[in-house]
N, C-alpha and C positions, 0 to 999 in steps of 0.2 A: 504494500500500500504506500503510495507516495506520501511524503510528509507535507501536508498543506501549510504547516506553520512557517515553512521557509518563504512562503509567499505573502506573509502578513506585512502590511505597511507599518512604518514607524509612527507612533502616536506622539504628537506634541504634548507638552505638559498642560494640565488644566490651568485655568486662570487662577491666580492666587487668592482672589477675593471670594472664591467659593468656599462655603463652610466645610470643614473637614468631615462633619457628620453627614454631609450630603454627597460629597465628591467621590466618584468612582475613579480609582487610579488607573493609569495607562496599563500597568502590568496586569491588573486584574482583568481588564477588558481584553487584553491580548490573549491571556490564558483561556478565558471563556470562549473567545472566537475560535481559537485553535481546537478546543474540545468540540465545539459545535460543528466545525468544518469536518473533523474526523468522524463525527457521528453520522453526518450526511453521506460522506464518501463511503462509509462502511455499508450503507443501505442501497447504494447504486446497483442496479441489476447488471448482469454481464453484458447486455447489449447497449448499456449506457443510460437507460431511463430510470426514473423513480416512480413508485406507485405505493402510496400508503393506503391504509384501510379507511373506508368511509363507514362510520358507526352510526346506527340509527336506532329507532325505537322498536318495540316488539311487534308492530303491525305486519312487518314483512314475513316473519315466521308464522304469525297467525293466518295471514292470507294464504300462505303456502299449504298449511294444513287444510284449509277450506278447499283449496284447489285439488289437493290429492283426493279428498273425499268426493268432490264433484266428478273427478276423473274415474273414481272407483279403482284407483291404483295407489294404495297407501303403502309407502315404504315404512315398515314398522320401526326400524331402527332410526331412520331420519325423523319420523314423527316423535319418537321419544326424546330425541335431542332438541327438537323444536319446542316441545313441551317444557323441557328443563330450562330452556332459554326464556320462555314466557313466564314461568313461575318465579324465576330468579328476579324478574323485574316487576313483580306485583308490589304495589305500594302498601304501607301500613293501613290505609283506609280501604283497601280492597280493590282499588282500581289500577289502571295503567296510565302512564303519561306519554307525551310525545317528545319530551326533552328532559334532560337531567335536571332534577330539582323542581320540575313543573308539577302542576296539580293533575289529578286524574282527568282523563279526557274521554268523552263518551264513545267515539269511534274506536279508539284503541282498546277500551275496556270491553265493549261488546264483542269485538273480534277475538280478543283473548279468551273471553268466557266461552264463546262458541267453539273455538279451536280446542279448548280443554274438554268441553263436553263431547265433541266429535271423537276425541282421542280416548274417551272412556272414563273421564273423571266424573265421579258421582256429583250430582247437583246438591247433595246433602253434605258434601265435604265442607269443613269449616272455611277453607279458602274460597270455595265456590259460593257459599252463602254470603261471605263478605263482599265478593265481587258483585253478586246479584243485588245486594242492598245498595252498593255504590252506584250501580247502573240505574236503579230505579230512582234514587235521589236526583239523578241528572235527567230524568224524563224518559228513560228507556229507549228502545229502538226508534220511536218516532223522531227523536232528536238527532239521529245520525245524518250524515250528508248523503247525497244522492249516490255517489260511487260506492260507498259502503253498503247502502241498502241494496244495490244491484247484486253485490256478491251474496248477500243473504237471499235474494230472490232466486239465484241460481240453485240454491239448496232448499227452495220452497219455504223460506222463513220470512219473506216479505212479499205482499201481493204485487205482481207486475203492473196491475191496473193503476196503482198509486205512484208508480215511477214515471218520470217524464219520458216521453218518447224521444229516441235518438234516431230520427229518420235517416236511413241510409241514402235516401235520395239527395241529401245535402251535398254529396260528392259530385253531383251532376250540375250544380248551380254554377253559372258562368262567373268569371272574375268581375264583371261589371254589376253583378247583383248586389243588393244592399248587404246580404250575408252570403258568404261562402267559406269553405273550410280554411282558406288561407287568410281569413280575417281573424282567425284564432291563433293563439300562441302555438309554437311548434309542439310543445309537450302536450297541450290539450288536443291538438289534431291527432297526435300519435296515440293518445289514449282513446279518443272518441271514435276513430274510424273502426277499430276492431269492436268497440262497444256497440256501434250501429249494426254490425253484423250479428252480434249476440242479441241485441234488442229485437231483431227480426225473428230469429229462431227461438229465442227464449228457452234454451235447453235446460230444463229444470229437473233436478234429481229429487226424488221423494225420500225423506228420511223416516226412520222408525220413530215412534212417539218419544222415546227416551232421549233422542238427540235434538228434539225441536226446542224452540225458544219462546213458547207461549208465555212463559213467566216473565219475559222482559217487555211485555206490553202493558202499560198501566191500566188501560181500559179493555184489555183483551183484543183479539184480532178480528172478531166478527162485527162488533158494534162500533168500533173506533173509526173515525174519519181520518184516514192517513194521507189525505191529499195535501199537496204543498199549499201553504196559506197564501191568500191573495192580499194585495195591498188594500188599505181602506179606501183610497181614492179610486174612482172608476177608471180614469185613464192614467196608467203608468206602463212603462215598458214591461215590467214584471207581469202585470195582468194581461197585457197583449200577448206575451209569449205563452202564458198559461192557457189562454183561449185558443191559440194556434195548436197547442198541445192537445187540447180537448178535441179539436177537429181531426187531428191525425188518429187519435184513438177511436173516433167515430167511424172513420173511413176504413180502418184496418179490417174489421170483420166483414165489411161489404166487398172486400177484394176488388176495389176500384182504384188501386194505386198502379197505374199502367207502367210506370217506369221502375217498379221495384226490382224486377229481374235484372234489367240492365244496370241498375245502381249496385246491386249485389255483386255482379261480375266486375264492375269498375272498382268497387271497394276492395274486393279480393285481389285484383291486379295491383292496386295501389299498395296494399299491404305486402304482397309477395315481393314487389320491386324493392321495398325498403328493408327486407330481412334477408336479402340475397348477398351476393358477393360485395365485399366492402363494408358490411354492416355486422356488428356483433349483436344483432337483435333489433327489434323495432325501436328506433331512437336510442338504442343501447341503454335503456333505463327501465327499471323494474316494473312499474305499473303498466307501461305500454307492452312490455314483453310478456307479462302474465296475461293481459287481455288478449294478446295475439295468440297465445297457446289455446285459450278457450275458444276464440273465434275460429281457429283452424280446425279444432275438433268439431265445432258446430257445422262447419262447411263440409265435414266428412273426411278430413285428413286423418289417417290412422297413425298410430305411434311409430310404425315402421316406414312411413312415407319420408323420403329424404328431406323434404321441406320442413316437415314437423320435427324430424330428428335434429336438424340443424338448429331450429328455434329452441328446442329443449336443451341442446348442448350449450348454446349461448347463454341460456338462462342459468344453467348449472354453474357457469363461470362466476356467477355472483356469490356463490356459497363460500364461506370461510370455514374450512373444515378443521376447527379447533376442538380437540377432544374435551376440553374443559367447558367450552361455551360455543356451540355451533351458532353461526350468525349468517345473515344474508345481507349483502350490500345493495344499495339502491342502484348503483352503477360503479364504474371503475374510473379512476382519475389520473391516469398516467401522464397525459399531456400537461395538465394543470400542475401536477406535482413536480414534473421535470422542469418546467419553465421557472417556477418559483425557486426551486433548488439551485438551478444554474445562476439565477440572479443573486441569490443569497451568497453563494460561494464566490462568484466573481466580484461582487461589491465588497466582500470581506477580505479581498486581497489574493485569492487564488489566481494564479497566472492565467491570462486568456489563452495561453498555449498548453495549459495543463491537459494531459491525456483524458482525464475524467470529463472535463468540459468539452473537449473535442468530440469525444464519443457521444456525449449527451446531445450536442448540437446536431451531429449527423443523424441521430435517432429522430430528433424533432423535425428536421428538414424532410425526412422520409415520410412524415405524417401529414404533410400539407395536403389539403383536399383540393382536387382539381376538377371536380364535376359541378355542374349547376344543380344544386339540390333544391329543397323546398323554398329556400330563401329567394330564389330567382323569380318567383311569381310576383313578389312585391318590390323587388329591387332589380331593375333592368341592367345593372352593371354587367358588361359583356364578358369580363375575364374572371373565371372562377379561381378562388384561392381560399385561404382561411384554415383554421385548425379547429377540430372538435375536442371535446373534453376527454373522450374515451380512446381506446386503442383504435377502433374502426367504427366510424359513424359518418359515412361520407355524405349523407343527405343533410346533416345538421351541424356544420361548423358554426361557431359563434364568435361574437366580437370580443368577449371577455378573454377567452383562451387565445384568440389571435393577437390581441393587444399584449398579453403577457408573454406569449412566445416571441413576438418581435422584440420586446424589451430584453429577452434573454439572448436572442441571436445577435443583437447589436454589440454584446459584451465580449464575444468570443472571437479570437483571431480566425478569420475564414481561411480555409484551404484554397479557395478559389474566389477572389474578390469580385470578379465580374458576375459569377453565378449568384453570389450573395446580393449584389446590387439588383440583379434582375428579379430575384425572389422578393426582395424588399419592395421594389416598385410595384410589383404585381399585388402583393399582400396588402401593402399600404393603401393602394387604390381601392382594393376591396373593402378594407376597414373604413375608409373615409366615405365610401358610397352608402354606408348604413346610417349616416347622420340623419336624424329625423327632422320633421318640420319645426319642432320646438327647439332645435339646437342640440338635443341630447342623443344618446345612443341607447337602444334596447339591446337584448342579448342575441336573439336568433333571427329576427325579422325586422323589417323596416316599416314604421308607421302602423304597427298592429296595436292601435290604441283606441278603437271605437268604444266609448264608454257604455253605450246601451247594451252591448253584448254581455256585460256582467249581470244583467237581469235575466238571462236565459235560464230556464229551469235546471239544466244540467251544469250550470256554471258555479255551483256553490263550493267548488274546491279552491276558490279565491285565486285562480291563476289562468283565467280564460284569455287574458291579454298578455302582451309582451311590452309593457310600457317602458319609456325611457327612464333612466334612473341616474342618480348622481354618481354612484360608485363607478359604473361603466363609463360614463362620460368623462369623469376625472382620470380614469386609467388611460383612456385614449389621449387625453391632454398630456399626461405624463409621458407617454410614448412620443408624441409629437414634439414635445419640448426637448427630449433627449436627442432627436435626430435633426434639429435645426429649425423647427417651426417657431413662430412667435405671434404676437397680436396682429401683425400685418395680414395674416391669413384670415379670411372670412370664417372658415370653419372653426378657428380658434375663438374669434370674437363671439360667434354664436354660442359656442359651448360655454364660455365664461358667463355670458348673459343667462344661459340656462341654469348654471350653478347659483348665480345670484338669485334667480327667481325661485329656486327650490330650497333655499336655506330656510330653516325654521327660525322662529322669532328669537329663540335662545342662542342662536349661533350654530347649531348643529345641523348635520345632514343625515337624512334617512339612508340606511344601508339595505339595499334589496337582496344582495347575495351573501352578506355576512352580518353577524349579529353585532349590533344593529347601528345605532347612531355613532358609536365609537368607530365602527368599520367605515361608515359613510363619511364621517368627518375627517378621519385620517386620510382616506384616499383623496378627498377633495383638496385638502391642504397640500398633500404631496404633489398632486397634479398641478396645482397652481404654481407652486415653487418651480417645478420642472419647466413649465412653459414660460417662466420669466416674469410672472405677475409680481407687482410690488406687494410684498408680504406684510408691510406696515399699514395697509389699508384697514379701516375700522371693521368692515364687514368680514375680512379674513381673520383679524385678531379676535373677533367674537367667537369664531370657531375654536381657536386655540384656548381662549378663556373658558369656553364650555368644557373642553376636555379637562382642564385643570380643576374645574369645580367638582368633577366626579371621581377624582383620584381617591383611592382607598387609603386608610390610615397606614397600611404597611408599604405604601409607595406604588402599589399595583393599580390596575383597572379591571373591571369586570362588568358585564351586562348580560341580562338573560333574554331568552326568546319571548318572555312575557311582554316585552316592550312593543311587540307587533300588535298586540291587542290593548295594551295599556301604556301609551306614550309617557304617562306620568312616572313610569318606572325607569325611564331612560337613564343610562349611565350608572345604574345601580346593580351590583352583583358581586358574587364571590370572585376572588382574584384568579385571573387566568394569564398564562404566559403570552398567548397570541394577542389578546386584547391589550395587554400592557405594552407589547411590542408595537401594535398599531398606534396607540396613544402617544408613545414616546416619539415615533416617527412623525406623527402629525404635529406635535409641539416643536420638534426639532426643525421642521420645515419653515417655521416662522422666525427662526434665528434665536439669538440669546441662549446659547447652549448651557449657560450656567444657571438657568432657572432652576429653583429647587424641585419643581415638578419633574424635570428631565432627570436630574441627578437621583432623585428618590426612585424614579422608575427604573433607571439603570441598576441601582443598588438592589432593587427587588429581583431583577433578572439575574444578576450575578449571584445573589444569595440563594435563589431557588433552582439554579442549574444543577442537574444531577451529575455524578462523576462521569457518566458515559457521554456527556455533552448535550443531552436532551433536557426537556422540562416535562413535568407532570401536568396533565390537564384532563379533568373528568368532564368539564362542562362542554356543551355544544356551542360552537361559535360560527357554524355555517348554516345558511338558509336555503331551503328548497322552495317551498310554497309558504309564504308568511301566514302564520296562524294554523297551518295544516301539517307541514312536514319540515323537519330540520335535520341536519346531519353534522357529525363531528369529523373533521378532517384530521386524521392522525398526524399528518405531516405539519400541520399548522404550528404545533407546539415545538417543532424542531427547526423549521426554516425561517419563520417570521421573527423569532427572538434573535437569531443570527443576523438577519437583515437589519433589525433595529440597532444592534450593537455596531454593525458596519456603517449604518447611516450616520450615527453619532460620530464615529471616528472620521469618516469622510468629510462631514460638514466641519468638524473642528480643524481638520488639516487644511481646509480651504478648497478641497477637491470637489465638494458638492456631490458629484456622482462620477462613476467611472466613464472614461471617454468611449464614444461609440465608434465602431468600425464601419458604420453606415451613416452618412449624412445626406439629407434630402437636397437635391440639386435644383430646387424650385427656382 
């Protein structure tokens, strides 16, 4: 293993006016950086990439048990391991939550209870009675979201007539129609297309009485009105969509849906195209992949069919086969983890010619997406490029991964400078083409922001749109600043105005893809500094000041997923290494490195680093669907603290950031 400590830069002495009780010494930081570098290098895969685990709640194991029983193909050993996983996560109040330290949540709790019951756990067992009481206190099955109820319907535990129709004909709607599938977010599209097939066939399995869930309906299943509630006002988009839903349900038994067969064929073709070569499953993400398996079975694909066999194999790649605690990941994160690890190592002084970085960059370059995927419907940019989050997901590159990858590639000495320039021009043009009307960037699509779609009956997963967000916009600004853009570019001015418009009154910014306001605020401040904005402006310093107001007494920062539903809790939470790193970088971006908040934050990171160079972190700091699904990136506790220490060192040395091997020749 190469010795990364040889590549560390020399640290200048801290300013003498800093209190000794706060100041982190150069030697301490250098040693911490060396340990963190060595920790990352140890985890690099033989082909050059990194991929940490994505850790989530119990719902994935619960859903998988439901799926096995729906298929009538129960792997007894795998079921036992899933049950152990679920029981291990039951809370003292009997329920299950969707993030570490969070309260019991109705969807997670019902799914866990149902999975346990299907697996043979007695409803009279103490842990089942506690779970049942918790669920009933929360209103029972009627309070679940639409997607969760659909899984119950597949096993005969929720009436199909009360579920909103997901008409498969929507795939035939033209792009000029007020609604079509490409006006939804990519992840909603990937979930809903197989669900529309399932909704047509309604392939229901009948369970024996002892497996059913009648006890989770407060008013029983016969007399209860389980329809989705209408708005009190007569005219609202919600009421309009519910009336349209009633029309679909009226027409279905009359068999006067002339386009149904053609729509089913087109939906099947659409799905098969996206699970074939170049894809690790539909959108390479758990919910869509599971729905796809069910839809394929409903269409008549057998277990031995090559198409189904590939889909099943791709799905099994999400399993973490740990004998102590079997887990299922929502997706895999190699591109994201590799890009951040390269940046952290390079910014912390590892040579741009280091073999580990060279190998990592070669791996990333090989993952560029060169086909026009779903994004091309809303974005006419002619040249395909970009990177996806996962190993293979060619239809769904995204701007977040692309921005992070380009920031990594700029830091490493290219073997072929001309090839790098060509790749950068292509990928940068692709990234810039996604700037939306309001000046910001969304993740997977351009201008998928039609607000009335959020009132569609099947849109209660809180993610039907792909709106612009401050964190993605600021990350793109950061990239642009590093490669030579400044305020003279219209795209930069529009993005800065977007960030001004989206700042909260207290100075913070919302974080769409990380928890939460700490994540958003850090990324905005870092992006503004990189683009050359005057960091002494009042509106910018308000962001720094907000970060300082929520520093914990031990010098750290922490914030929970609860802030997505209760903004009053913003900036409050148990200490985490990743959020402390983000906050330190955000405050550093505003200058004055001797501020007590920075020094206390550094002290926390130095004090909490483990001997192996990593940091502990139980809390979830990644966001999937706000209010619905969160995930813990295991690499965040390892690469972001290193990047924070490197950022402080580089700013204090006057370097700012490492020079780029690519500069835009605008």
